[in-house]
N, C-alpha and C positions, 0 to 999 in steps of 0.2 A: 505495501499502499503505499504511497505518497505522502510525503510528511514537509510540513514547513519545520527547520528547526532553526529557532536562537536562543544562542548561548550570549549570555554576559559576562563575563569574569572582573573583577576588582582584587588586582593586586595589592598589596602593601609589604614595600619591602622593610627591613630592618629600622630605617630610619624612619619609617611613615608616611614616606611617601607614597600617593597614591595612582595605577594607574588603568583603565578602563580600558576593556579589550570585547566589542562587539564581534558577532560571527551569526549572519543569514546566511541560509543555502535550503534547498531540496534534498530529499532524502529520499530513502527507503525502510520501512518498517517489515520488521515480519518476527511471529510469535515462536518458537522455538523450545518445548523443553522446559515451560511454568517462567522462559523467562522472554526479554523483551528485547528487541536489536532493532538499532537507528543505526543507516547506515549513509554517511553525507562526502562528499569530495568540495575542496575548497583549492581555491589557485592563492597563493599569496608570493607577489614579489615571477613571477613564472613559473614556480613551481607548484604540482600538485601535489593537494595533500590527501591521503581519502583517511576517514575516520570512523572509527567501529563504538557506539555507545551500547552495552551488554547490560540492562536492566535486571536485579533481580530483586527480592520481596525486602533485601536490608542492605544488597549491597551495591555499588554502581563500579564498571571496569571501563575506562575509554583506553582506545588501543589510535595510534596514529601511525600511519605507513607513506611516508615518502621519502622528502629529505631529511627529514628527521624522525626517526621512531620511536616509539616510547608507548609501555603500560603504565596507566594511574589507576589504582584500585584504591575502591572510597567506603571505608566499610565501618559506620559510628565506632568512637570510642577505641579506635584501632591503629597503632602506626604498623606502614607497609614501606617496605625499601624496594624502588624499581629501578629499570633504568632507561635512559635517555639519549640515544642515540644520534649523535649530531655528525657533521661534516669535519669539526674540529676535536671530534672523536667521544668518548661512552663515558658517560655520567652515571653515578648513582644519587638516585631521590628518594631521599625519605616524607611521607606524608603523613602526617597525624590529622587522621577523622574526628573533629569536635562535635560537627552538627552533619545527619545527613536526612533529608526528608526528601519523601518520593511518595507524589500523587499520582496514579496512574488509571484516570478515569477516563472520559472522556476524550478529552489532552492528557498529555504527560507533565508532570513539573517537576522539576527536580532541582532542590538549595545542598550544594556544601558548602562547606564553611570548614577548612584544613590549613595547617601550616606547614610548611614546605622547606626544604632544607637540601639544598645542593650539596654534597661532604668540601668544608673549607671553603668556600665558594658565593653561598649564595645564603641567606633568609629572610623569610616572609609569610605571610599571610594572604588567602586567597579565597574569596568568596564566588561561589559558582552557581548561576539560576540559567539552568535547560526548560527551554519551552519546545517542546514537540507538540503540531496540533495537526490534527488528522482530519 
């Protein structure tokens, strides 16, 4: 099923500086084994990235494939290490999800609040709101 995907990310670095990122895309939604999946593509600076969002009852996994490859898993009150592969090299990213709300009704709304650390490079806090409109 074709869906509209709207993602608003608010990033705060360790100095309290704020950065807003908004993504709008058309994607495909499908159900498989009690989970919901949304796949969409975006082009930034001429590079195409495919993003897959897996929505479970208490967990969200976001995988990105393209110039940058990453997997981020969000589960409330859990700290999870994942890899982030860029043309500059591989990084280990630690995320600690403090809040995860998933509303899966006619439309799907996901709110994630988490701290993020790229070992020895960056610390911050991110808030993501994902809206998937059927």
